[in-house]
C-alpha positions, 0 to 999 in steps of 0.5 A: 500500500502506498500513502501519498498526498491527494491530487485533483485527479483523486477527487472522483475516488474520494467522492465515491468513498465518501458517498459510500459512507453517506449511503451506509448511514451512521458513518457521517452526518450527511444524509444525501450524497455529495456532488463531485463538484463539491468534493473538487472544491473541498480538495482544492481548499486543502493546503497540502502543507498545513491541511493535507489530504492523504490517500491510500493506494492499492494496485494504483487505485485509491482505497481510502483517504484521511484529511486534516482540516482547520478547527475554527479557521482564522482563530489564531489561538487554535492554529495547532488544533486540527480535525481529522476525518477518514473514510475507507472504500467499503470493499477494503474495510477491516484490512488495516487501511484506516490504521495505516492512514491514522498512523501515517498522519500521527507520525507526520503531525509535526510536518503540518503543525497539528499538535492536537488532532480531534475527530467528530463522529456519531456515537453509532460509528463503532468502527471509528471509535475502535480505530481512534481508541487504538491510537490513544484518542480519548473522548473529549466531548459528547453532544447528546441527540444532535443528529437524526438519521431515519427518525433516530436521534443519535449523539456525537462524540469528540475524540482527541489526542495530543500528537507532540509537544 
């Protein structure tokens, strides 16, 4: 497996993988698939030096991705705290790709000045909870009953960790 910085030609694969999570439900709070043009804009707005998007490739195909995004963009006091998001192609889940991506980001956090990483996830996303806890993320917060999916109210967790001092 190869992990590299995403480029504009990866937008279609990133979009497909994300929309698989949307359709599966309980992996993201989006309820309808995201148009490709929105993913293209999102990817273009990620500065690879400070807020990179990395993709995992197997046999030349993107099978997962992880992104670093600003927390409260423009608030200088929060410049060392970033949100991490990750999604794996449904046919490649539970094969260690998420772990490889998370390990890569944590080991390179100093390169993009992410002293603190946090993830926001639905409380029903057990796979993400296991992944985050495996990498020493701790529950930093909980928002009860803030999302509604198919008539069911679910909470949202904030998991975070310090990556370096």
